[in-house]
PDB file of N, CA, C and O in Angstrom, chain B, residues numbered from 101:
ATOM      1  N   UNK B 101      81.770 208.082  -5.193  1.00  0.00           N
ATOM      2  CA  UNK B 101      83.156 207.699  -4.998  1.00  0.00           C
ATOM      3  C   UNK B 101      84.060 208.625  -5.805  1.00  0.00           C
ATOM      4  O   UNK B 101      83.718 209.061  -6.904  1.00  0.00           O
ATOM      5  N   UNK B 102      85.196 208.904  -5.239  1.00  0.00           N
ATOM      6  CA  UNK B 102      86.182 209.695  -5.969  1.00  0.00           C
ATOM      7  C   UNK B 102      86.969 208.775  -6.901  1.00  0.00           C
ATOM      8  O   UNK B 102      86.899 207.550  -6.797  1.00  0.00           O
ATOM      9  N   UNK B 103      87.706 209.380  -7.797  1.00  0.00           N
ATOM     10  CA  UNK B 103      88.542 208.601  -8.721  1.00  0.00           C
ATOM     11  C   UNK B 103      89.582 207.781  -7.937  1.00  0.00           C
ATOM     12  O   UNK B 103      89.858 206.632  -8.283  1.00  0.00           O
ATOM     13  N   UNK B 104      90.145 208.366  -6.898  1.00  0.00           N
ATOM     14  CA  UNK B 104      91.130 207.638  -6.087  1.00  0.00           C
ATOM     15  C   UNK B 104      90.492 206.456  -5.356  1.00  0.00           C
ATOM     16  O   UNK B 104      91.108 205.397  -5.234  1.00  0.00           O
ATOM     17  N   UNK B 105      89.278 206.630  -4.878  1.00  0.00           N
ATOM     18  CA  UNK B 105      88.584 205.529  -4.208  1.00  0.00           C
ATOM     19  C   UNK B 105      88.298 204.396  -5.189  1.00  0.00           C
ATOM     20  O   UNK B 105      88.440 203.221  -4.850  1.00  0.00           O
ATOM     21  N   UNK B 106      87.896 204.754  -6.403  1.00  0.00           N
ATOM     22  CA  UNK B 106      87.653 203.738  -7.431  1.00  0.00           C
ATOM     23  C   UNK B 106      88.938 202.989  -7.740  1.00  0.00           C
ATOM     24  O   UNK B 106      88.943 201.762  -7.842  1.00  0.00           O
ATOM     25  N   UNK B 107      90.017 203.729  -7.887  1.00  0.00           N
ATOM     26  CA  UNK B 107      91.315 203.099  -8.162  1.00  0.00           C
ATOM     27  C   UNK B 107      91.696 202.140  -7.039  1.00  0.00           C
ATOM     28  O   UNK B 107      92.171 201.033  -7.294  1.00  0.00           O
ATOM     29  N   UNK B 108      91.488 202.563  -5.810  1.00  0.00           N
ATOM     30  CA  UNK B 108      91.835 201.717  -4.666  1.00  0.00           C
ATOM     31  C   UNK B 108      90.988 200.453  -4.621  1.00  0.00           C
ATOM     32  O   UNK B 108      91.491 199.383  -4.278  1.00  0.00           O
ATOM     33  N   UNK B 109      89.701 200.565  -4.966  1.00  0.00           N
ATOM     34  CA  UNK B 109      88.831 199.390  -5.022  1.00  0.00           C
ATOM     35  C   UNK B 109      89.334 198.417  -6.081  1.00  0.00           C
ATOM     36  O   UNK B 109      89.404 197.211  -5.846  1.00  0.00           O
ATOM     37  N   UNK B 110      89.680 198.950  -7.243  1.00  0.00           N
ATOM     38  CA  UNK B 110      90.196 198.099  -8.321  1.00  0.00           C
ATOM     39  C   UNK B 110      91.473 197.382  -7.893  1.00  0.00           C
ATOM     40  O   UNK B 110      91.631 196.186  -8.140  1.00  0.00           O
ATOM     41  N   UNK B 111      92.369 198.104  -7.259  1.00  0.00           N
ATOM     42  CA  UNK B 111      93.616 197.491  -6.804  1.00  0.00           C
ATOM     43  C   UNK B 111      93.353 196.423  -5.742  1.00  0.00           C
ATOM     44  O   UNK B 111      94.026 195.393  -5.708  1.00  0.00           O
ATOM     45  N   UNK B 112      92.379 196.674  -4.884  1.00  0.00           N
ATOM     46  CA  UNK B 112      92.003 195.685  -3.872  1.00  0.00           C
ATOM     47  C   UNK B 112      91.456 194.419  -4.523  1.00  0.00           C
ATOM     48  O   UNK B 112      91.800 193.309  -4.116  1.00  0.00           O
ATOM     49  N   UNK B 113      90.615 194.583  -5.521  1.00  0.00           N
ATOM     50  CA  UNK B 113      90.052 193.430  -6.229  1.00  0.00           C
ATOM     51  C   UNK B 113      91.164 192.649  -6.925  1.00  0.00           C
ATOM     52  O   UNK B 113      91.189 191.419  -6.875  1.00  0.00           O
ATOM     53  N   UNK B 114      92.076 193.359  -7.570  1.00  0.00           N
ATOM     54  CA  UNK B 114      93.196 192.703  -8.254  1.00  0.00           C
ATOM     55  C   UNK B 114      94.043 191.939  -7.246  1.00  0.00           C
ATOM     56  O   UNK B 114      94.459 190.810  -7.506  1.00  0.00           O
ATOM     57  N   UNK B 115      94.296 192.549  -6.105  1.00  0.00           N
ATOM     58  CA  UNK B 115      95.101 191.906  -5.063  1.00  0.00           C
ATOM     59  C   UNK B 115      94.413 190.649  -4.536  1.00  0.00           C
ATOM     60  O   UNK B 115      95.075 189.661  -4.221  1.00  0.00           O
ATOM     61  N   UNK B 116      93.082 190.689  -4.440  1.00  0.00           N
ATOM     62  CA  UNK B 116      92.330 189.508  -4.001  1.00  0.00           C
ATOM     63  C   UNK B 116      92.458 188.363  -5.002  1.00  0.00           C
ATOM     64  O   UNK B 116      92.476 187.194  -4.616  1.00  0.00           O
ATOM     65  N   UNK B 117      92.548 188.698  -6.278  1.00  0.00           N
ATOM     66  CA  UNK B 117      92.666 187.685  -7.330  1.00  0.00           C
ATOM     67  C   UNK B 117      94.077 187.100  -7.369  1.00  0.00           C
ATOM     68  O   UNK B 117      94.261 185.896  -7.550  1.00  0.00           O
ATOM     69  N   UNK B 118      95.079 187.986  -7.194  1.00  0.00           N
ATOM     70  CA  UNK B 118      96.476 187.546  -7.235  1.00  0.00           C
ATOM     71  C   UNK B 118      97.242 188.245  -6.120  1.00  0.00           C
ATOM     72  O   UNK B 118      97.718 189.368  -6.294  1.00  0.00           O
ATOM     73  N   UNK B 119      97.358 187.589  -4.992  1.00  0.00           N
ATOM     74  CA  UNK B 119      97.988 188.216  -3.825  1.00  0.00           C
ATOM     75  C   UNK B 119      99.483 188.461  -3.993  1.00  0.00           C
ATOM     76  O   UNK B 119     100.080 189.191  -3.202  1.00  0.00           O
ATOM     77  N   UNK B 120     100.092 187.861  -5.009  1.00  0.00           N
ATOM     78  CA  UNK B 120     101.528 188.048  -5.240  1.00  0.00           C
ATOM     79  C   UNK B 120     101.841 189.193  -6.197  1.00  0.00           C
ATOM     80  O   UNK B 120     103.008 189.460  -6.483  1.00  0.00           O
ATOM     81  N   UNK B 121     100.818 189.864  -6.688  1.00  0.00           N
ATOM     82  CA  UNK B 121     101.009 190.919  -7.674  1.00  0.00           C
ATOM     83  C   UNK B 121     101.714 192.131  -7.050  1.00  0.00           C
ATOM     84  O   UNK B 121     101.487 192.465  -5.888  1.00  0.00           O
ATOM     85  N   UNK B 122     102.572 192.779  -7.844  1.00  0.00           N
ATOM     86  CA  UNK B 122     103.280 193.981  -7.395  1.00  0.00           C
ATOM     87  C   UNK B 122     102.545 195.211  -7.923  1.00  0.00           C
ATOM     88  O   UNK B 122     102.839 195.703  -9.012  1.00  0.00           O
ATOM     89  N   UNK B 123     101.605 195.690  -7.153  1.00  0.00           N
ATOM     90  CA  UNK B 123     100.764 196.798  -7.602  1.00  0.00           C
ATOM     91  C   UNK B 123     101.527 198.110  -7.740  1.00  0.00           C
ATOM     92  O   UNK B 123     101.126 198.977  -8.517  1.00  0.00           O
ATOM     93  N   UNK B 124     102.603 198.265  -7.010  1.00  0.00           N
ATOM     94  CA  UNK B 124     103.366 199.520  -7.082  1.00  0.00           C
ATOM     95  C   UNK B 124     104.056 199.691  -8.444  1.00  0.00           C
ATOM     96  O   UNK B 124     104.452 200.801  -8.799  1.00  0.00           O
ATOM     97  N   UNK B 125     104.199 198.610  -9.198  1.00  0.00           N
ATOM     98  CA  UNK B 125     104.821 198.686 -10.521  1.00  0.00           C
ATOM     99  C   UNK B 125     103.793 198.919 -11.633  1.00  0.00           C
ATOM    100  O   UNK B 125     104.159 199.078 -12.797  1.00  0.00           O
ATOM    101  N   UNK B 126     102.531 198.937 -11.276  1.00  0.00           N
ATOM    102  CA  UNK B 126     101.446 199.046 -12.245  1.00  0.00           C
ATOM    103  C   UNK B 126     101.427 200.426 -12.905  1.00  0.00           C
ATOM    104  O   UNK B 126     101.411 201.456 -12.230  1.00  0.00           O
ATOM    105  N   UNK B 127     101.428 200.420 -14.228  1.00  0.00           N
ATOM    106  CA  UNK B 127     101.342 201.668 -14.991  1.00  0.00           C
ATOM    107  C   UNK B 127      99.879 201.866 -15.377  1.00  0.00           C
ATOM    108  O   UNK B 127      99.297 201.008 -16.041  1.00  0.00           O
ATOM    109  N   UNK B 128      99.274 202.988 -14.970  1.00  0.00           N
ATOM    110  CA  UNK B 128      97.833 203.171 -15.143  1.00  0.00           C
ATOM    111  C   UNK B 128      97.350 203.245 -16.589  1.00  0.00           C
ATOM    112  O   UNK B 128      96.162 203.058 -16.852  1.00  0.00           O
ATOM    113  N   UNK B 129      98.253 203.512 -17.526  1.00  0.00           N
ATOM    114  CA  UNK B 129      97.837 203.649 -18.925  1.00  0.00           C
ATOM    115  C   UNK B 129      98.206 202.434 -19.782  1.00  0.00           C
ATOM    116  O   UNK B 129      98.042 202.461 -21.002  1.00  0.00           O
ATOM    117  N   UNK B 130      98.695 201.390 -19.156  1.00  0.00           N
ATOM    118  CA  UNK B 130      99.081 200.164 -19.869  1.00  0.00           C
ATOM    119  C   UNK B 130      98.088 199.043 -19.569  1.00  0.00           C
ATOM    120  O   UNK B 130      97.419 199.063 -18.536  1.00  0.00           O
ATOM    121  N   UNK B 131      97.994 198.092 -20.452  1.00  0.00           N
ATOM    122  CA  UNK B 131      97.051 196.986 -20.326  1.00  0.00           C
ATOM    123  C   UNK B 131      97.246 196.222 -19.014  1.00  0.00           C
ATOM    124  O   UNK B 131      98.347 195.775 -18.691  1.00  0.00           O
ATOM    125  N   UNK B 132      96.153 196.088 -18.273  1.00  0.00           N
ATOM    126  CA  UNK B 132      96.199 195.319 -17.030  1.00  0.00           C
ATOM    127  C   UNK B 132      96.529 193.859 -17.309  1.00  0.00           C
ATOM    128  O   UNK B 132      97.312 193.241 -16.587  1.00  0.00           O
ATOM    129  N   UNK B 133      95.933 193.317 -18.352  1.00  0.00           N
ATOM    130  CA  UNK B 133      96.152 191.903 -18.669  1.00  0.00           C
ATOM    131  C   UNK B 133      97.613 191.626 -18.966  1.00  0.00           C
ATOM    132  O   UNK B 133      98.153 190.605 -18.540  1.00  0.00           O
ATOM    133  N   UNK B 134      98.261 192.536 -19.700  1.00  0.00           N
ATOM    134  CA  UNK B 134      99.665 192.342 -20.043  1.00  0.00           C
ATOM    135  C   UNK B 134     100.571 192.538 -18.833  1.00  0.00           C
ATOM    136  O   UNK B 134     101.493 191.754 -18.607  1.00  0.00           O
ATOM    137  N   UNK B 135     100.311 193.574 -18.066  1.00  0.00           N
ATOM    138  CA  UNK B 135     101.168 193.876 -16.916  1.00  0.00           C
ATOM    139  C   UNK B 135     101.060 192.839 -15.804  1.00  0.00           C
ATOM    140  O   UNK B 135     102.044 192.510 -15.141  1.00  0.00           O
ATOM    141  N   UNK B 136      99.856 192.338 -15.615  1.00  0.00           N
ATOM    142  CA  UNK B 136      99.609 191.438 -14.482  1.00  0.00           C
ATOM    143  C   UNK B 136      99.495 189.981 -14.897  1.00  0.00           C
ATOM    144  O   UNK B 136      99.250 189.104 -14.068  1.00  0.00           O
ATOM    145  N   UNK B 137      99.675 189.734 -16.184  1.00  0.00           N
ATOM    146  CA  UNK B 137      99.563 188.382 -16.717  1.00  0.00           C
ATOM    147  C   UNK B 137      98.208 187.765 -16.348  1.00  0.00           C
ATOM    148  O   UNK B 137      98.124 186.610 -15.929  1.00  0.00           O
ATOM    149  N   UNK B 138      97.154 188.568 -16.516  1.00  0.00           N
ATOM    150  CA  UNK B 138      95.798 188.106 -16.234  1.00  0.00           C
ATOM    151  C   UNK B 138      95.286 187.296 -17.412  1.00  0.00           C
ATOM    152  O   UNK B 138      95.474 187.675 -18.567  1.00  0.00           O
ATOM    153  N   UNK B 139      94.647 186.196 -17.117  1.00  0.00           N
ATOM    154  CA  UNK B 139      93.970 185.481 -18.192  1.00  0.00           C
ATOM    155  C   UNK B 139      92.533 185.994 -18.267  1.00  0.00           C
ATOM    156  O   UNK B 139      92.128 186.840 -17.469  1.00  0.00           O
ATOM    157  N   UNK B 140      91.776 185.486 -19.217  1.00  0.00           N
ATOM    158  CA  UNK B 140      90.421 185.999 -19.420  1.00  0.00           C
ATOM    159  C   UNK B 140      89.529 185.737 -18.208  1.00  0.00           C
ATOM    160  O   UNK B 140      88.630 186.529 -17.925  1.00  0.00           O
ATOM    161  N   UNK B 141      89.757 184.661 -17.503  1.00  0.00           N
ATOM    162  CA  UNK B 141      88.962 184.373 -16.299  1.00  0.00           C
ATOM    163  C   UNK B 141      89.281 185.351 -15.179  1.00  0.00           C
ATOM    164  O   UNK B 141      88.378 185.785 -14.463  1.00  0.00           O
ATOM    165  N   UNK B 142      90.551 185.704 -15.018  1.00  0.00           N
ATOM    166  CA  UNK B 142      90.924 186.694 -14.006  1.00  0.00           C
ATOM    167  C   UNK B 142      90.261 188.039 -14.309  1.00  0.00           C
ATOM    168  O   UNK B 142      89.731 188.699 -13.415  1.00  0.00           O
ATOM    169  N   UNK B 143      90.300 188.427 -15.574  1.00  0.00           N
ATOM    170  CA  UNK B 143      89.683 189.689 -15.978  1.00  0.00           C
ATOM    171  C   UNK B 143      88.178 189.636 -15.710  1.00  0.00           C
ATOM    172  O   UNK B 143      87.600 190.598 -15.205  1.00  0.00           O
ATOM    173  N   UNK B 144      87.560 188.531 -16.043  1.00  0.00           N
ATOM    174  CA  UNK B 144      86.136 188.376 -15.806  1.00  0.00           C
ATOM    175  C   UNK B 144      85.824 188.402 -14.308  1.00  0.00           C
ATOM    176  O   UNK B 144      84.780 188.912 -13.902  1.00  0.00           O
ATOM    177  N   UNK B 145      86.711 187.861 -13.497  1.00  0.00           N
ATOM    178  CA  UNK B 145      86.538 187.921 -12.034  1.00  0.00           C
ATOM    179  C   UNK B 145      86.500 189.367 -11.548  1.00  0.00           C
ATOM    180  O   UNK B 145      85.715 189.703 -10.661  1.00  0.00           O
ATOM    181  N   UNK B 146      87.339 190.220 -12.123  1.00  0.00           N
ATOM    182  CA  UNK B 146      87.344 191.641 -11.754  1.00  0.00           C
ATOM    183  C   UNK B 146      85.996 192.265 -12.098  1.00  0.00           C
ATOM    184  O   UNK B 146      85.392 192.955 -11.277  1.00  0.00           O
ATOM    185  N   UNK B 147      85.536 192.017 -13.313  1.00  0.00           N
ATOM    186  CA  UNK B 147      84.257 192.569 -13.762  1.00  0.00           C
ATOM    187  C   UNK B 147      83.115 192.054 -12.888  1.00  0.00           C
ATOM    188  O   UNK B 147      82.247 192.828 -12.484  1.00  0.00           O
ATOM    189  N   UNK B 148      83.110 190.782 -12.599  1.00  0.00           N
ATOM    190  CA  UNK B 148      82.035 190.193 -11.796  1.00  0.00           C
ATOM    191  C   UNK B 148      82.042 190.743 -10.369  1.00  0.00           C
ATOM    192  O   UNK B 148      80.983 190.947  -9.776  1.00  0.00           O
ATOM    193  N   UNK B 149      83.210 190.977  -9.829  1.00  0.00           N
ATOM    194  CA  UNK B 149      83.293 191.544  -8.475  1.00  0.00           C
ATOM    195  C   UNK B 149      82.757 192.982  -8.467  1.00  0.00           C
ATOM    196  O   UNK B 149      82.078 193.380  -7.521  1.00  0.00           O
ATOM    197  N   UNK B 150      83.053 193.751  -9.495  1.00  0.00           N
ATOM    198  CA  UNK B 150      82.493 195.105  -9.598  1.00  0.00           C
ATOM    199  C   UNK B 150      80.977 195.049  -9.697  1.00  0.00           C
ATOM    200  O   UNK B 150      80.277 195.841  -9.066  1.00  0.00           O
ATOM    201  N   UNK B 151      80.479 194.123 -10.480  1.00  0.00           N
ATOM    202  CA  UNK B 151      79.023 193.945 -10.595  1.00  0.00           C
ATOM    203  C   UNK B 151      78.416 193.585  -9.244  1.00  0.00           C
ATOM    204  O   UNK B 151      77.385 194.127  -8.847  1.00  0.00           O
ATOM    205  N   UNK B 152      79.068 192.669  -8.551  1.00  0.00           N
ATOM    206  CA  UNK B 152      78.539 192.204  -7.270  1.00  0.00           C
ATOM    207  C   UNK B 152      78.533 193.317  -6.222  1.00  0.00           C
ATOM    208  O   UNK B 152      77.527 193.547  -5.550  1.00  0.00           O
ATOM    209  N   UNK B 153      79.659 193.996  -6.094  1.00  0.00           N
ATOM    210  CA  UNK B 153      79.777 195.020  -5.054  1.00  0.00           C
ATOM    211  C   UNK B 153      78.882 196.225  -5.288  1.00  0.00           C
ATOM    212  O   UNK B 153      78.295 196.764  -4.350  1.00  0.00           O
ATOM    213  N   UNK B 154      78.781 196.640  -6.536  1.00  0.00           N
ATOM    214  CA  UNK B 154      78.131 197.923  -6.821  1.00  0.00           C
ATOM    215  C   UNK B 154      76.897 197.804  -7.699  1.00  0.00           C
ATOM    216  O   UNK B 154      76.354 198.814  -8.146  1.00  0.00           O
ATOM    217  N   UNK B 155      76.449 196.577  -7.950  1.00  0.00           N
ATOM    218  CA  UNK B 155      75.240 196.346  -8.759  1.00  0.00           C
ATOM    219  C   UNK B 155      75.328 197.048 -10.110  1.00  0.00           C
ATOM    220  O   UNK B 155      74.362 197.647 -10.581  1.00  0.00           O
ATOM    221  N   UNK B 156      76.500 196.961 -10.718  1.00  0.00           N
ATOM    222  CA  UNK B 156      76.742 197.609 -12.008  1.00  0.00           C
ATOM    223  C   UNK B 156      76.366 196.685 -13.150  1.00  0.00           C
ATOM    224  O   UNK B 156      76.486 195.464 -13.048  1.00  0.00           O
ATOM    225  N   UNK B 157      75.917 197.276 -14.222  1.00  0.00           N
ATOM    226  CA  UNK B 157      75.714 196.550 -15.460  1.00  0.00           C
ATOM    227  C   UNK B 157      76.859 196.931 -16.385  1.00  0.00           C
ATOM    228  O   UNK B 157      76.918 198.057 -16.878  1.00  0.00           O
ATOM    229  N   UNK B 158      77.763 195.997 -16.619  1.00  0.00           N
ATOM    230  CA  UNK B 158      78.908 196.241 -17.498  1.00  0.00           C
ATOM    231  C   UNK B 158      78.769 195.289 -18.680  1.00  0.00           C
ATOM    232  O   UNK B 158      79.125 194.114 -18.589  1.00  0.00           O
ATOM    233  N   UNK B 159      78.244 195.812 -19.802  1.00  0.00           N
ATOM    234  CA  UNK B 159      78.063 194.953 -20.971  1.00  0.00           C
ATOM    235  C   UNK B 159      79.403 194.455 -21.515  1.00  0.00           C
ATOM    236  O   UNK B 159      80.421 195.141 -21.426  1.00  0.00           O
ATOM    237  N   UNK B 160      79.377 193.262 -22.071  1.00  0.00           N
ATOM    238  CA  UNK B 160      80.594 192.674 -22.618  1.00  0.00           C
ATOM    239  C   UNK B 160      81.242 193.593 -23.661  1.00  0.00           C
ATOM    240  O   UNK B 160      82.466 193.619 -23.789  1.00  0.00           O
ATOM    241  N   UNK B 161      80.436 194.335 -24.395  1.00  0.00           N
ATOM    242  CA  UNK B 161      80.952 195.257 -25.397  1.00  0.00           C
ATOM    243  C   UNK B 161      81.781 196.396 -24.813  1.00  0.00           C
ATOM    244  O   UNK B 161      82.519 197.060 -25.541  1.00  0.00           O
ATOM    245  N   UNK B 162      81.665 196.628 -23.507  1.00  0.00           N
ATOM    246  CA  UNK B 162      82.417 197.697 -22.848  1.00  0.00           C
ATOM    247  C   UNK B 162      83.720 197.215 -22.222  1.00  0.00           C
ATOM    248  O   UNK B 162      84.480 198.020 -21.684  1.00  0.00           O
ATOM    249  N   UNK B 163      83.986 195.927 -22.285  1.00  0.00           N
ATOM    250  CA  UNK B 163      85.168 195.378 -21.619  1.00  0.00           C
ATOM    251  C   UNK B 163      86.468 196.026 -22.097  1.00  0.00           C
ATOM    252  O   UNK B 163      87.403 196.170 -21.310  1.00  0.00           O
ATOM    253  N   UNK B 164      86.544 196.416 -23.364  1.00  0.00           N
ATOM    254  CA  UNK B 164      87.764 197.060 -23.871  1.00  0.00           C
ATOM    255  C   UNK B 164      88.073 198.356 -23.129  1.00  0.00           C
ATOM    256  O   UNK B 164      89.234 198.739 -22.988  1.00  0.00           O
ATOM    257  N   UNK B 165      87.023 199.029 -22.657  1.00  0.00           N
ATOM    258  CA  UNK B 165      87.229 200.269 -21.911  1.00  0.00           C
ATOM    259  C   UNK B 165      87.855 200.009 -20.547  1.00  0.00           C
ATOM    260  O   UNK B 165      88.355 200.935 -19.908  1.00  0.00           O
ATOM    261  N   UNK B 166      87.833 198.772 -20.101  1.00  0.00           N
ATOM    262  CA  UNK B 166      88.390 198.384 -18.804  1.00  0.00           C
ATOM    263  C   UNK B 166      89.786 197.784 -18.936  1.00  0.00           C
ATOM    264  O   UNK B 166      90.278 197.141 -18.008  1.00  0.00           O
ATOM    265  N   UNK B 167      90.411 197.989 -20.063  1.00  0.00           N
ATOM    266  CA  UNK B 167      91.702 197.356 -20.342  1.00  0.00           C
ATOM    267  C   UNK B 167      92.841 197.893 -19.476  1.00  0.00           C
ATOM    268  O   UNK B 167      93.777 197.161 -19.155  1.00  0.00           O
ATOM    269  N   UNK B 168      92.763 199.164 -19.101  1.00  0.00           N
ATOM    270  CA  UNK B 168      93.814 199.774 -18.288  1.00  0.00           C
ATOM    271  C   UNK B 168      93.214 200.266 -16.971  1.00  0.00           C
ATOM    272  O   UNK B 168      91.995 200.380 -16.842  1.00  0.00           O
ATOM    273  N   UNK B 169      94.060 200.551 -16.015  1.00  0.00           N
ATOM    274  CA  UNK B 169      93.579 201.095 -14.746  1.00  0.00           C
ATOM    275  C   UNK B 169      92.904 202.446 -14.977  1.00  0.00           C
ATOM    276  O   UNK B 169      91.830 202.703 -14.432  1.00  0.00           O
ATOM    277  N   UNK B 170      93.525 203.308 -15.781  1.00  0.00           N
ATOM    278  CA  UNK B 170      92.916 204.599 -16.096  1.00  0.00           C
ATOM    279  C   UNK B 170      91.583 204.416 -16.811  1.00  0.00           C
ATOM    280  O   UNK B 170      90.616 205.123 -16.524  1.00  0.00           O
ATOM    281  N   UNK B 171      91.534 203.470 -17.739  1.00  0.00           N
ATOM    282  CA  UNK B 171      90.301 203.190 -18.462  1.00  0.00           C
ATOM    283  C   UNK B 171      89.193 202.742 -17.520  1.00  0.00           C
ATOM    284  O   UNK B 171      88.045 203.164 -17.656  1.00  0.00           O
ATOM    285  N   UNK B 172      89.538 201.893 -16.575  1.00  0.00           N
ATOM    286  CA  UNK B 172      88.565 201.432 -15.582  1.00  0.00           C
ATOM    287  C   UNK B 172      88.012 202.604 -14.778  1.00  0.00           C
ATOM    288  O   UNK B 172      86.801 202.736 -14.606  1.00  0.00           O
ATOM    289  N   UNK B 173      88.900 203.439 -14.295  1.00  0.00           N
ATOM    290  CA  UNK B 173      88.475 204.589 -13.492  1.00  0.00           C
ATOM    291  C   UNK B 173      87.595 205.517 -14.323  1.00  0.00           C
ATOM    292  O   UNK B 173      86.554 205.972 -13.849  1.00  0.00           O
ATOM    293  N   UNK B 174      88.002 205.799 -15.552  1.00  0.00           N
ATOM    294  CA  UNK B 174      87.208 206.674 -16.423  1.00  0.00           C
ATOM    295  C   UNK B 174      85.829 206.085 -16.693  1.00  0.00           C
ATOM    296  O   UNK B 174      84.835 206.812 -16.710  1.00  0.00           O
ATOM    297  N   UNK B 175      85.764 204.791 -16.902  1.00  0.00           N
ATOM    298  CA  UNK B 175      84.501 204.126 -17.188  1.00  0.00           C
ATOM    299  C   UNK B 175      83.594 204.086 -15.950  1.00  0.00           C
ATOM    300  O   UNK B 175      82.389 204.314 -16.048  1.00  0.00           O
ATOM    301  N   UNK B 176      84.184 203.798 -14.795  1.00  0.00           N
ATOM    302  CA  UNK B 176      83.397 203.611 -13.577  1.00  0.00           C
ATOM    303  C   UNK B 176      83.025 204.905 -12.865  1.00  0.00           C
ATOM    304  O   UNK B 176      82.024 204.944 -12.150  1.00  0.00           O
ATOM    305  N   UNK B 177      83.802 205.953 -13.043  1.00  0.00           N
ATOM    306  CA  UNK B 177      83.567 207.205 -12.300  1.00  0.00           C
ATOM    307  C   UNK B 177      82.137 207.722 -12.440  1.00  0.00           C
ATOM    308  O   UNK B 177      81.522 208.041 -11.423  1.00  0.00           O
ATOM    309  N   UNK B 178      81.578 207.821 -13.643  1.00  0.00           N
ATOM    310  CA  UNK B 178      80.195 208.322 -13.740  1.00  0.00           C
ATOM    311  C   UNK B 178      79.177 207.369 -13.087  1.00  0.00           C
ATOM    312  O   UNK B 178      78.161 207.817 -12.556  1.00  0.00           O
ATOM    313  N   UNK B 179      79.448 206.081 -13.128  1.00  0.00           N
ATOM    314  CA  UNK B 179      78.513 205.102 -12.575  1.00  0.00           C
ATOM    315  C   UNK B 179      78.569 205.041 -11.052  1.00  0.00           C
ATOM    316  O   UNK B 179      77.592 204.667 -10.404  1.00  0.00           O
ATOM    317  N   UNK B 180      79.709 205.409 -10.489  1.00  0.00           N
ATOM    318  CA  UNK B 180      79.904 205.307  -9.041  1.00  0.00           C
ATOM    319  C   UNK B 180      79.952 206.667  -8.349  1.00  0.00           C
ATOM    320  O   UNK B 180      80.314 206.748  -7.175  1.00  0.00           O
ATOM    321  N   UNK B 181      79.598 207.720  -9.050  1.00  0.00           N
ATOM    322  CA  UNK B 181      79.738 209.059  -8.481  1.00  0.00           C
ATOM    323  C   UNK B 181      78.882 209.266  -7.223  1.00  0.00           C
ATOM    324  O   UNK B 181      79.243 210.061  -6.355  1.00  0.00           O
ATOM    325  N   UNK B 182      77.769 208.567  -7.124  1.00  0.00           N
ATOM    326  CA  UNK B 182      76.864 208.745  -5.983  1.00  0.00           C
ATOM    327  C   UNK B 182      76.980 207.647  -4.935  1.00  0.00           C
ATOM    328  O   UNK B 182      76.150 207.556  -4.031  1.00  0.00           O
ATOM    329  N   UNK B 183      78.001 206.823  -5.057  1.00  0.00           N
ATOM    330  CA  UNK B 183      78.172 205.704  -4.109  1.00  0.00           C
ATOM    331  C   UNK B 183      78.979 206.174  -2.916  1.00  0.00           C
ATOM    332  O   UNK B 183      79.238 205.394  -2.000  1.00  0.00           O
TER     333      UNK B 183
END
């Protein structure tokens, strides 16, 4: 997957969790939780959906790396490069 494809998947997952979210206002280097008013369960839903779709192992200790959209893409790109 390309970085843009990963970003689009993430945005799709976020939209599935909160269909009223304004994704066009999302700043890629700012906290997703703060920008989207995600609670810990919403964030966990994103992680679980990534695990489900792509059979990824995302340890809880790595969750901080998924705090921003850019962080998510940077973290996932090596794991999804052959998908």
